[in-house]
DOMI-912418 format. One record per residue (C-alpha): x, y, z. Coordinates in Angstrom, 1 decimal, m for minus. Layout:
<pt u="X" v="Y" w="Z"/>
...
END
This chain:
<pt u="52.7" v="92.1" w="158.4"/>
<pt u="55.3" v="91.2" w="161.0"/>
<pt u="55.0" v="93.5" w="164.0"/>
<pt u="51.8" v="95.0" w="162.6"/>
<pt u="48.8" v="92.7" w="162.8"/>
<pt u="49.2" v="91.6" w="166.4"/>
<pt u="46.1" v="90.8" w="168.6"/>
<pt u="45.4" v="94.4" w="169.5"/>
<pt u="45.4" v="95.4" w="165.9"/>
<pt u="43.1" v="92.5" w="165.0"/>
<pt u="40.7" v="93.4" w="167.8"/>
<pt u="40.5" v="96.9" w="166.4"/>
<pt u="40.1" v="95.8" w="162.8"/>
<pt u="37.3" v="93.4" w="163.7"/>
<pt u="35.3" v="96.3" w="164.9"/>
<pt u="35.6" v="97.8" w="161.4"/>
<pt u="35.1" v="94.6" w="159.3"/>
<pt u="32.9" v="92.0" w="161.1"/>
<pt u="32.9" v="89.7" w="158.0"/>
<pt u="36.6" v="89.7" w="157.2"/>
<pt u="38.9" v="86.7" w="157.8"/>
<pt u="41.8" v="88.1" w="159.9"/>
<pt u="45.4" v="86.9" w="159.6"/>
<pt u="47.9" v="87.1" w="162.4"/>
<pt u="51.4" v="88.5" w="161.9"/>
<pt u="53.8" v="85.8" w="160.9"/>
<pt u="55.0" v="83.7" w="163.8"/>
<pt u="57.9" v="81.4" w="163.2"/>
<pt u="57.7" v="77.7" w="164.0"/>
<pt u="60.9" v="78.1" w="165.9"/>
<pt u="59.5" v="80.8" w="168.1"/>
<pt u="56.6" v="78.4" w="169.0"/>
<pt u="59.1" v="75.8" w="170.0"/>
<pt u="61.3" v="78.0" w="172.2"/>
<pt u="59.1" v="81.0" w="173.0"/>
<pt u="56.1" v="81.8" w="175.2"/>
<pt u="53.3" v="80.1" w="173.3"/>
<pt u="50.5" v="81.5" w="175.4"/>
<pt u="51.7" v="85.1" w="174.6"/>
<pt u="52.4" v="84.4" w="170.9"/>
<pt u="49.1" v="82.7" w="170.2"/>
<pt u="46.6" v="84.5" w="172.5"/>
<pt u="43.7" v="86.2" w="170.8"/>
<pt u="40.3" v="87.6" w="171.6"/>
<pt u="37.3" v="85.5" w="170.8"/>
<pt u="35.8" v="88.4" w="168.8"/>
<pt u="38.6" v="87.9" w="166.2"/>
<pt u="37.0" v="84.8" w="164.7"/>
<pt u="37.5" v="83.9" w="161.9"/>
<pt u="41.2" v="84.2" w="162.5"/>
<pt u="44.1" v="82.4" w="160.8"/>
<pt u="47.5" v="81.8" w="162.2"/>
<pt u="50.3" v="82.6" w="159.7"/>
<pt u="53.4" v="80.5" w="160.3"/>
<pt u="56.9" v="80.7" w="158.9"/>
<pt u="59.3" v="77.7" w="158.8"/>
<pt u="60.8" v="75.0" w="156.8"/>
<pt u="61.1" v="72.0" w="159.1"/>
<pt u="58.1" v="69.7" w="158.5"/>
<pt u="58.0" v="68.4" w="162.1"/>
<pt u="58.1" v="71.9" w="163.6"/>
<pt u="55.5" v="73.1" w="161.1"/>
<pt u="53.3" v="70.2" w="162.1"/>
<pt u="53.6" v="71.1" w="165.7"/>
<pt u="52.7" v="74.7" w="164.8"/>
<pt u="49.6" v="73.6" w="163.1"/>
<pt u="48.6" v="71.4" w="166.1"/>
<pt u="49.1" v="74.5" w="168.4"/>
<pt u="47.0" v="76.6" w="166.1"/>
<pt u="44.2" v="74.1" w="166.3"/>
<pt u="44.6" v="73.7" w="170.1"/>
<pt u="44.4" v="77.4" w="170.6"/>
<pt u="41.2" v="77.7" w="168.5"/>
<pt u="42.4" v="79.3" w="165.3"/>
<pt u="40.2" v="78.8" w="162.3"/>
<pt u="43.1" v="78.0" w="160.0"/>
<pt u="46.8" v="78.0" w="159.6"/>
<pt u="48.7" v="79.7" w="156.7"/>
<pt u="52.2" v="78.9" w="155.5"/>
<pt u="54.1" v="82.1" w="154.7"/>
<pt u="56.1" v="81.6" w="151.5"/>
<pt u="56.0" v="85.3" w="150.6"/>
<pt u="57.9" v="87.4" w="153.2"/>
<pt u="61.2" v="88.8" w="151.8"/>
<pt u="62.7" v="89.8" w="155.1"/>
<pt u="66.5" v="89.1" w="155.5"/>
<pt u="65.9" v="87.5" w="158.9"/>
<pt u="63.3" v="85.3" w="157.1"/>
<pt u="65.9" v="84.2" w="154.5"/>
<pt u="68.4" v="83.4" w="157.2"/>
<pt u="65.9" v="81.1" w="158.8"/>
<pt u="65.1" v="79.3" w="155.5"/>
<pt u="61.5" v="80.3" w="155.3"/>
<pt u="59.4" v="82.9" w="153.6"/>
<pt u="59.8" v="83.8" w="150.0"/>
<pt u="63.2" v="82.0" w="149.6"/>
<pt u="61.2" v="78.7" w="149.9"/>
<pt u="59.6" v="79.3" w="146.5"/>
<pt u="62.8" v="77.8" w="145.2"/>
<pt u="62.1" v="74.6" w="147.2"/>
<pt u="58.5" v="73.6" w="146.4"/>
<pt u="59.0" v="70.0" w="147.4"/>
<pt u="60.0" v="71.1" w="150.9"/>
<pt u="57.0" v="73.4" w="151.2"/>
<pt u="54.8" v="70.5" w="150.1"/>
<pt u="56.3" v="68.3" w="152.7"/>
<pt u="55.5" v="70.9" w="155.4"/>
<pt u="52.0" v="71.2" w="154.1"/>
<pt u="51.4" v="67.5" w="154.1"/>
<pt u="52.6" v="67.1" w="157.7"/>
<pt u="50.5" v="70.0" w="158.8"/>
<pt u="47.3" v="69.1" w="157.1"/>
<pt u="47.4" v="65.4" w="158.1"/>
<pt u="47.7" v="66.5" w="161.7"/>
<pt u="44.8" v="68.9" w="162.0"/>
<pt u="41.2" v="69.3" w="160.9"/>
<pt u="41.4" v="73.0" w="160.3"/>
<pt u="42.4" v="74.1" w="156.8"/>
<pt u="46.1" v="74.7" w="156.0"/>
<pt u="46.7" v="77.3" w="153.2"/>
<pt u="49.7" v="78.9" w="151.5"/>
<pt u="50.6" v="82.6" w="151.0"/>
<pt u="53.2" v="83.2" w="148.3"/>
<pt u="54.6" v="85.6" w="145.7"/>
<pt u="54.4" v="85.1" w="142.0"/>
<pt u="58.2" v="84.3" w="141.9"/>
<pt u="61.6" v="85.1" w="143.3"/>
<pt u="64.6" v="86.8" w="141.7"/>
<pt u="64.9" v="85.5" w="138.1"/>
<pt u="62.4" v="82.7" w="138.7"/>
<pt u="59.5" v="84.9" w="137.7"/>
<pt u="57.7" v="83.1" w="134.8"/>
<pt u="54.2" v="81.8" w="134.6"/>
<pt u="55.7" v="78.3" w="134.2"/>
<pt u="57.6" v="78.7" w="137.5"/>
<pt u="54.6" v="79.8" w="139.4"/>
<pt u="52.5" v="77.1" w="137.8"/>
<pt u="55.0" v="74.4" w="138.8"/>
<pt u="55.2" v="75.7" w="142.3"/>
<pt u="51.4" v="75.6" w="142.7"/>
<pt u="51.2" v="72.2" w="141.0"/>
<pt u="53.6" v="70.8" w="143.5"/>
<pt u="51.5" v="72.1" w="146.4"/>
<pt u="48.3" v="70.8" w="144.8"/>
<pt u="49.9" v="67.4" w="144.5"/>
<pt u="50.3" v="67.5" w="148.3"/>
<pt u="46.6" v="68.4" w="148.8"/>
<pt u="46.7" v="72.2" w="149.0"/>
<pt u="43.8" v="74.0" w="147.2"/>
<pt u="43.9" v="77.5" w="148.7"/>
<pt u="46.6" v="80.1" w="147.7"/>
<pt u="46.9" v="83.7" w="148.8"/>
<pt u="49.1" v="85.3" w="146.2"/>
<pt u="51.0" v="88.6" w="146.4"/>
<pt u="51.2" v="89.7" w="142.8"/>
<pt u="54.8" v="90.8" w="142.9"/>
<pt u="58.1" v="89.0" w="142.5"/>
<pt u="60.3" v="89.0" w="145.6"/>
<pt u="63.8" v="90.2" w="144.8"/>
<pt u="65.8" v="88.6" w="147.5"/>
<pt u="69.2" v="89.7" w="146.1"/>
<pt u="69.3" v="93.5" w="145.9"/>
<pt u="66.1" v="94.9" w="147.4"/>
<pt u="65.3" v="95.5" w="151.1"/>
<pt u="62.1" v="94.1" w="152.6"/>
<pt u="60.5" v="97.6" w="152.4"/>
<pt u="61.5" v="97.9" w="148.7"/>
<pt u="60.1" v="94.5" w="148.0"/>
<pt u="56.7" v="95.8" w="149.0"/>
<pt u="56.6" v="98.4" w="146.3"/>
<pt u="59.5" v="98.3" w="143.8"/>
<pt u="58.7" v="95.1" w="141.9"/>
<pt u="55.7" v="95.9" w="139.7"/>
<pt u="52.4" v="94.4" w="140.5"/>
<pt u="51.4" v="91.8" w="137.9"/>
<pt u="47.8" v="90.9" w="138.5"/>
<pt u="47.5" v="89.3" w="135.1"/>
<pt u="49.8" v="86.6" w="136.2"/>
<pt u="47.5" v="85.7" w="139.1"/>
<pt u="44.5" v="85.9" w="136.8"/>
<pt u="46.1" v="83.4" w="134.4"/>
<pt u="46.8" v="81.0" w="137.2"/>
<pt u="43.2" v="81.1" w="138.3"/>
<pt u="41.9" v="80.7" w="134.8"/>
<pt u="44.1" v="77.6" w="134.3"/>
<pt u="43.0" v="76.2" w="137.7"/>
<pt u="39.4" v="77.1" w="138.2"/>
<pt u="39.0" v="74.6" w="141.1"/>
<pt u="41.6" v="76.3" w="143.2"/>
<pt u="40.8" v="79.0" w="145.7"/>
<pt u="43.0" v="82.0" w="144.6"/>
<pt u="43.0" v="85.2" w="146.7"/>
<pt u="44.6" v="88.3" w="145.3"/>
<pt u="47.0" v="90.4" w="147.5"/>
<pt u="49.1" v="93.4" w="146.8"/>
<pt u="48.3" v="97.1" w="146.3"/>
<pt u="44.6" v="96.8" w="146.7"/>
<pt u="43.4" v="100.1" w="148.1"/>
<pt u="39.8" v="100.7" w="146.9"/>
<pt u="36.5" v="98.9" w="146.7"/>
<pt u="36.4" v="99.4" w="142.9"/>
<pt u="39.8" v="97.6" w="142.6"/>
<pt u="38.5" v="94.8" w="144.8"/>
<pt u="35.4" v="94.4" w="142.6"/>
<pt u="37.6" v="94.1" w="139.5"/>
<pt u="39.7" v="91.4" w="141.0"/>
<pt u="36.7" v="89.5" w="142.3"/>
<pt u="35.4" v="89.1" w="138.7"/>
<pt u="38.2" v="86.6" w="138.2"/>
<pt u="39.7" v="85.5" w="141.6"/>
<pt u="37.9" v="84.2" w="144.7"/>
<pt u="38.9" v="86.8" w="147.3"/>
<pt u="41.1" v="89.8" w="148.0"/>
<pt u="43.6" v="90.3" w="150.9"/>
<pt u="44.1" v="93.8" w="152.2"/>
<pt u="47.3" v="94.6" w="154.0"/>
<pt u="49.0" v="98.0" w="154.2"/>
<pt u="45.9" v="100.0" w="153.2"/>
<pt u="43.9" v="98.4" w="156.1"/>
<pt u="46.7" v="99.3" w="158.5"/>
<pt u="47.5" v="102.9" w="157.4"/>
<pt u="43.8" v="103.8" w="156.6"/>
<pt u="41.9" v="101.4" w="158.8"/>
<pt u="38.5" v="103.0" w="158.1"/>
<pt u="38.8" v="101.7" w="154.5"/>
<pt u="37.9" v="98.3" w="156.1"/>
<pt u="34.4" v="99.6" w="156.6"/>
<pt u="34.1" v="100.1" w="152.8"/>
<pt u="35.3" v="96.6" w="152.0"/>
<pt u="32.9" v="95.2" w="154.6"/>
<pt u="30.0" v="96.9" w="152.8"/>
<pt u="31.1" v="95.2" w="149.6"/>
<pt u="30.9" v="91.7" w="151.0"/>
<pt u="28.1" v="92.3" w="153.5"/>
<pt u="25.9" v="95.3" w="152.5"/>
<pt u="23.6" v="94.6" w="155.4"/>
<pt u="26.4" v="95.1" w="158.0"/>
<pt u="25.6" v="98.2" w="160.1"/>
<pt u="28.3" v="100.8" w="159.5"/>
<pt u="30.1" v="101.8" w="162.7"/>
<pt u="31.1" v="105.3" w="163.5"/>
<pt u="34.5" v="106.4" w="164.7"/>
<pt u="33.3" v="107.7" w="168.0"/>
<pt u="31.8" v="104.4" w="168.9"/>
<pt u="34.9" v="102.6" w="167.9"/>
<pt u="37.1" v="104.8" w="170.1"/>
<pt u="34.8" v="104.2" w="173.1"/>
<pt u="35.0" v="100.4" w="172.5"/>
<pt u="38.8" v="100.6" w="172.3"/>
<pt u="38.9" v="102.5" w="175.6"/>
<pt u="37.1" v="99.6" w="177.3"/>
<pt u="39.4" v="97.1" w="175.5"/>
<pt u="42.5" v="99.0" w="176.6"/>
<pt u="41.3" v="99.1" w="180.2"/>
<pt u="40.9" v="95.3" w="180.2"/>
<pt u="44.3" v="94.8" w="178.6"/>
<pt u="46.2" v="97.2" w="180.9"/>
<pt u="44.7" v="95.4" w="183.9"/>
<pt u="46.6" v="92.4" w="182.6"/>
<pt u="49.8" v="94.3" w="182.2"/>
<pt u="49.7" v="95.4" w="178.5"/>
<pt u="51.2" v="98.8" w="177.9"/>
<pt u="48.9" v="101.4" w="176.4"/>
<pt u="51.3" v="102.2" w="173.6"/>
<pt u="51.0" v="98.7" w="172.2"/>
<pt u="47.3" v="99.3" w="171.6"/>
<pt u="47.2" v="102.9" w="170.5"/>
<pt u="49.9" v="102.5" w="167.8"/>
<pt u="47.4" v="100.7" w="165.7"/>
<pt u="44.8" v="103.5" w="165.9"/>
<pt u="46.9" v="106.3" w="164.6"/>
<pt u="45.3" v="106.2" w="161.1"/>
<pt u="41.7" v="106.0" w="162.3"/>
<pt u="41.0" v="109.6" w="161.2"/>
<pt u="43.3" v="109.5" w="158.1"/>
<pt u="42.3" v="112.2" w="155.6"/>
<pt u="39.9" v="114.0" w="157.9"/>
<pt u="40.2" v="117.3" w="159.8"/>
<pt u="41.9" v="116.9" w="163.1"/>
<pt u="43.8" v="113.7" w="162.1"/>
<pt u="47.1" v="115.3" w="163.0"/>
<pt u="45.9" v="116.3" w="166.5"/>
<pt u="44.6" v="112.7" w="167.1"/>
<pt u="48.0" v="111.2" w="166.0"/>
<pt u="50.1" v="113.7" w="167.9"/>
<pt u="48.3" v="113.1" w="171.2"/>
<pt u="48.5" v="109.4" w="171.0"/>
<pt u="52.1" v="109.4" w="169.9"/>
<pt u="53.3" v="111.9" w="172.5"/>
<pt u="51.5" v="110.5" w="175.6"/>
<pt u="50.7" v="106.8" w="175.2"/>
<pt u="54.2" v="105.7" w="176.2"/>
<pt u="54.0" v="107.5" w="179.6"/>
<pt u="53.5" v="105.1" w="182.5"/>
<pt u="50.8" v="107.3" w="184.1"/>
<pt u="48.7" v="107.6" w="181.0"/>
<pt u="45.3" v="105.8" w="181.1"/>
<pt u="43.0" v="104.7" w="178.3"/>
<pt u="41.2" v="108.0" w="178.7"/>
<pt u="43.9" v="109.4" w="176.5"/>
<pt u="41.8" v="108.1" w="173.6"/>
<pt u="38.9" v="110.2" w="174.7"/>
<pt u="41.1" v="113.2" w="175.2"/>
<pt u="42.6" v="112.8" w="171.7"/>
<pt u="39.1" v="112.4" w="170.3"/>
<pt u="38.0" v="115.6" w="171.9"/>
<pt u="41.1" v="117.4" w="170.5"/>
<pt u="40.3" v="116.1" w="167.1"/>
<pt u="36.7" v="117.1" w="167.3"/>
<pt u="37.6" v="120.6" w="168.3"/>
<pt u="39.6" v="121.0" w="165.1"/>
<pt u="37.0" v="119.3" w="163.0"/>
<pt u="34.1" v="121.4" w="164.3"/>
END
């Protein structure tokens, strides 16, 4: 979810799913060494529980990333061994590291020994022609030997040679049964299913076997779906309404803009709030056409809401 689940997105998603564990977009360990750490790791207290997802392959840098995660108050840190981006491959991290389980295990050990917060691993079920149950089992076994007991698994192979990152999110077929077999062979591990989960019914089916589900693109493009998943895990959670959410985001945007954040960096995450409803196009158009203008204030959200309501009435 690079460039997607930034802190503004997570603040918005927390309004819709109070019980969910939120994951950051992947931040590279190298960026944390050379970049603006305060900007990269800042988050709102309402985001808890929130996990920092880190990409890298140098055990010392990864250890320092874990220490920073703990220092900044994150509830956990997740090693990304699943992203198929070309820039990820060139940096020797992401899905290409599935071919080097010992190196991932070394990173894990250095990280977990340095912090008290949990360190977890997000991975694919395989890469390129390394896509057998035996390969996945060996990869996981190596990490278990290093002490890892929590795996978030995207149930697709990553095709690093021949497919673009976008294609890797949809072209390789989903193979949920592979993850099921891994869980059944390792009942003591925490296994979270990821990939193509769009409905509560699908989540329920997965939860009959695995320990959790991770929602990515569906949550971003159709954020209101998060309220349905929230009701699954916490039926007593009061359901929000979209108007309340918009008003809360206006107040949030006012605070953020006072600190120098541009409105467009907030509103881009709200485009799908009315997905599938009358007036959704008017909502998206107003935000898209006006949020980048320097003179625009957070009241744009209220104006877009009114335009949407006029169509829906």
